[in-house]
C-alpha positions in Angstrom: 60.2 29.5 89.8 62.5 31.8 87.8 61.0 33.0 84.6 62.6 33.8 81.2 62.0 37.1 79.6 62.8 38.1 76.0 64.3 41.6 75.5 62.5 43.9 73.0 63.9 46.9 71.2 63.5 49.9 73.6 61.7 52.8 72.0 62.4 51.5 68.5 60.9 53.5 65.6 60.4 56.8 67.5 60.0 60.0 65.5 63.2 62.0 65.4 63.0 65.3 67.3 65.5 68.0 68.2 67.3 67.1 71.3 68.5 69.4 74.1 71.6 68.5 76.1 71.5 65.4 78.3 71.6 65.6 82.0 75.3 64.8 82.1 78.0 63.7 79.6 78.7 60.0 79.5 82.0 59.4 81.2 84.3 56.4 80.6 82.7 53.0 81.6 85.7 52.6 84.0 84.0 54.4 86.9 85.2 55.5 90.3 82.6 54.6 93.0 79.9 57.3 93.1 77.8 56.0 96.0 74.1 55.9 96.1 71.9 58.5 94.5 70.4 61.4 96.4 66.8 60.3 97.1 64.8 61.9 94.3 61.4 60.9 92.9 61.4 60.6 89.1 57.9 59.0 88.5 54.8 58.0 90.4 51.9 55.6 89.9 49.0 56.3 92.2 50.6 56.4 95.7 53.8 54.5 94.5 56.9 56.7 94.2 59.7 55.6 91.9 63.1 57.0 93.0 66.1 57.6 90.8 68.1 54.3 90.7 71.3 55.9 89.5 73.5 58.5 91.2 72.7 61.9 89.7 76.2 62.5 88.5 76.0 59.3 86.3 72.7 59.9 84.6 73.0 60.6 80.9 69.3 61.0 80.0 65.9 59.8 81.2 63.3 58.6 78.7 59.8 57.1 78.6 58.2 54.7 76.0 55.7 51.9 75.9 56.8 48.9 77.9 54.4 46.3 76.6 50.8 45.3 77.1 49.8 44.8 80.7 52.2 47.5 82.0 50.9 50.5 83.9 51.3 54.2 83.1 53.8 56.2 85.1 53.4 59.9 85.8 56.8 61.5 85.0 58.2 64.1 87.5 59.9 67.1 86.0 59.7 68.7 82.6 59.6 67.1 79.1 62.8 68.2 77.3 61.4 67.5 73.8 57.9 68.9 74.4 56.0 71.0 71.9 55.1 74.6 72.4 51.7 73.9 74.0 53.2 71.3 76.4 56.0 73.6 77.4 53.4 76.3 78.1 51.5 73.8 80.3 54.6 72.9 82.1 55.4 76.5 82.8 51.9 77.3 84.0 51.7 74.2 86.2 55.1 74.9 87.8 56.6 71.6 86.4 59.2 73.5 84.4 60.9 74.5 87.7 62.0 70.9 88.4 65.6 69.9 87.9 64.5 66.6 86.3 64.3 66.6 82.5 63.0 63.6 80.5 62.2 62.7 76.9 59.2 60.9 75.4 61.1 58.6 73.0 58.1 56.7 71.6 57.8 53.1 70.4 56.7 50.0 72.2 53.2 48.8 73.2 51.1 49.9 76.1 50.9 53.3 77.7 53.5 55.7 76.3 55.0 56.4 79.7 54.9 52.8 81.1 58.6 52.2 80.4 61.1 54.3 82.3 64.7 54.2 81.0 67.4 55.9 83.1 70.6 56.2 81.1 74.1 55.7 82.6 77.5 54.5 81.5 78.3 50.7 81.5 79.1 49.4 84.9 77.3 52.1 86.8 75.8 50.9 90.1 72.0 50.5 90.1 70.1 51.0 93.3 66.5 49.9 94.3 63.9 52.4 93.0 61.4 51.5 95.8 61.4 50.0 99.3 60.3 46.4 99.1 61.1 42.7 98.7 62.7 40.8 95.9 60.2 38.3 94.6 61.8 37.1 91.3 65.2 37.2 89.6 64.8 35.9 86.1 67.2 35.7 83.1 66.8 37.9 80.1 67.5 35.7 77.1 67.9 36.8 73.5 68.6 34.2 70.8 69.7 31.7 73.4 72.1 34.1 75.1 71.7 35.5 78.6 71.8 39.3 78.9 71.6 40.1 82.5 68.4 39.7 84.6 65.0 41.2 85.4 64.5 41.8 89.1 60.8 42.0 90.3 60.2 43.9 93.5 57.1 43.8 95.7 57.0 47.4 96.9 56.1 48.1 100.5 52.7 49.5 100.9 51.6 48.7 97.3 50.7 45.0 97.3 48.7 45.4 94.0 51.7 46.1 91.8 55.2 44.8 91.0 58.1 46.9 90.0 60.4 45.3 87.4 64.0 46.4 86.8 66.0 45.1 83.9 69.2 45.7 81.8 71.5 45.0 84.7 73.8 42.4 86.1 72.5 41.5 89.6 74.5 42.2 92.8 75.9 38.9 94.1 74.3 39.5 97.5 70.8 39.9 96.0 68.5 36.9 96.4 64.8 36.2 96.3 63.4 37.3 99.6 66.0 40.1 100.0 64.6 43.3 101.5 65.7 46.4 99.6 65.6 50.1 100.5 65.0 52.8 97.8 68.1 54.8 96.7 70.1 52.9 99.4 70.6 49.3 98.5 72.6 48.4 95.4 70.9 45.7 93.3 73.2 45.5 90.3 75.2 47.3 87.5 74.3 48.6 84.0 75.2 46.2 81.2 75.7 46.5 77.5 72.7 45.5 75.3 73.8 47.5 72.2 74.4 44.3 70.2 70.8 43.2 70.5 68.9 46.4 71.2 68.7 49.8 69.5 68.0 52.2 72.3 66.1 55.3 71.3 67.7 57.0 74.3 71.0 57.0 72.4 69.9 60.1 70.4 70.0 62.1 73.7 73.3 60.7 75.1 76.9 60.5 74.1 77.0 56.7 74.1 74.8 53.9 72.8 72.0 54.7 75.1 73.0 52.3 77.9 70.3 52.3 80.6 68.4 50.5 83.3 64.8 49.9 82.5 61.9 50.2 85.0 58.2 49.1 84.5 55.3 48.6 86.9 52.8 45.8 86.4 49.7 44.5 88.2 50.8 41.9 90.8 48.3 39.4 89.4 49.9 39.5 85.9 53.2 38.1 87.3 51.4 35.0 88.6 50.0 34.0 85.2 
């Protein structure tokens, strides 16, 4: 049965920090087709790899924050763009500073500070599956009685103990419960505008209102409650 999820403010109340340039400037929301992203891992949880769901040329910024109680921590791939001196030194010594992926810790939210992954992109940008798997739920996101896109829950192949949730998007018409998806290959929706109901902390690192697609990983058992 389809569930109903209520949107929360993403990364609200984060401490202001100096920002470096975002990955790419935010172009007009009237986009030419960009095709799927180049397969690129942006986060991991145990053996589960989360691939970039947005074409690299469309990404405006990548941020992490708490995604709520019950969500699982993600291990970001790349370098933290707003890291302190000690963290930057660790990144350099560990070799992580050589990655071409930059991300921000934007703070805010409950749960582990890296449990919510926000990938910024202009409105209307195509969103692709971040993992191989099967669609198990497509549920409305409702705020003050109004529907704002959906949350898509995927059962990732090879990781039966967790569920990957993607939200802040309008679903692709061809997507249904039971659909099989391929990471970075199958389009699952498009980025929508939530700026009227959500203050996105990611906005301080982009040239728009921080429009983004949101990804979180949860224990599979929590979805059945």
